[in-house]
C-alpha positions in Angstrom: 118.1 85.1 123.1 116.3 85.9 119.8 112.9 87.4 119.9 110.6 85.3 117.8 109.2 86.8 114.6 105.7 85.8 115.5 106.0 87.8 118.7 107.3 90.8 116.7 104.4 90.6 114.3 101.9 90.4 117.2 103.5 93.6 118.8 103.4 95.4 115.5 99.7 94.5 114.8 98.7 95.6 118.3 100.7 98.7 118.9 102.2 100.1 115.7 99.0 101.8 114.5 100.1 105.4 113.8 101.7 106.4 110.4 104.8 108.6 110.7 106.3 110.3 107.7 110.0 110.8 107.1 110.6 114.0 105.2 113.3 115.0 102.8 115.2 118.0 104.3 116.3 120.7 101.9 118.1 124.1 102.1 117.8 127.0 99.7 119.4 130.4 99.7 116.9 133.3 99.7 117.3 136.6 97.8 119.1 138.2 100.7 121.6 135.3 101.0 120.0 133.6 104.0 119.6 129.9 104.4 116.0 128.7 104.3 115.4 125.2 105.6 112.4 123.2 104.7 111.0 119.7 104.7 107.8 119.0 102.7 108.5 116.0 100.5 107.7 112.6 102.0 110.7 110.3 101.6 109.1 107.3 103.4 106.6 106.2 106.0 106.6 103.8 108.9 104.1 102.7 111.5 104.8 103.1 115.2 103.4 103.6 118.7 103.4 107.4 119.3 103.6 108.8 122.9 103.4 112.3 124.2 103.0 111.6 127.9 105.6 110.6 130.5 108.4 112.1 128.3 110.3 113.3 131.4 110.5 109.7 132.6 111.7 108.5 129.2 114.4 111.3 129.3 115.6 110.2 132.7 115.6 106.5 131.8 117.8 107.0 128.7 119.9 109.9 130.1 118.8 112.6 127.8 119.5 116.2 128.9 117.5 117.9 126.0 113.8 118.3 126.2 111.8 116.0 123.9 108.3 116.4 122.5 107.6 112.9 121.2 108.6 109.3 121.7 107.9 106.6 119.0 108.5 102.9 119.2 108.6 101.0 116.0 110.1 97.9 114.2 113.8 97.6 114.5 114.2 97.5 110.7 112.8 101.1 110.4 115.3 103.2 108.4 115.7 106.4 110.4 118.7 108.2 111.9 119.4 111.0 114.3 118.6 114.4 112.7 116.1 112.9 110.3 112.9 115.1 109.9 109.6 113.3 110.7 106.0 114.4 110.6 103.1 113.1 112.6 99.6 114.6 112.7 100.8 117.6 110.7 103.6 118.5 113.2 107.3 118.2 112.2 109.9 116.7 114.6 113.6 116.1 114.3 114.9 112.8 115.6 117.0 113.6 118.6 118.0 110.0 119.3 117.3 106.5 117.9 117.9 103.8 120.4 117.5 100.0 120.5 114.7 99.3 123.0 113.7 95.7 123.8 112.7 94.1 120.5 112.2 97.4 118.7 113.7 100.9 118.5 112.7 104.1 120.3 112.9 107.4 118.4 112.7 110.5 120.6 112.3 113.9 119.0 111.8 117.6 119.4 109.5 119.9 117.5 111.3 121.1 114.4 111.9 124.8 114.0 112.9 125.8 110.5 115.7 128.4 110.7 
């Protein structure tokens, strides 16, 4: 059964109220030969519903073994993939998984640590 576009628009209008940025990842070599990873340039943005609570329940529901720090639901047409770098409220996250979830997608992520 297809989910009607009107219903998708109503969900987006009601719940997708937070702007999340997708950042361009880059790597450079420092003077000592070490790899420096960064992500500062905004590649694109999308709106979603951002959650920080009940993450353990989400992990159990979808069978994740890794700890997650954020869960975002957004429109199914959002162009994001596992390992993409995101930023919300000044904090960077790496997308640990991108899963179809009802009529939308769920992105779960961990705080990003530049190596």
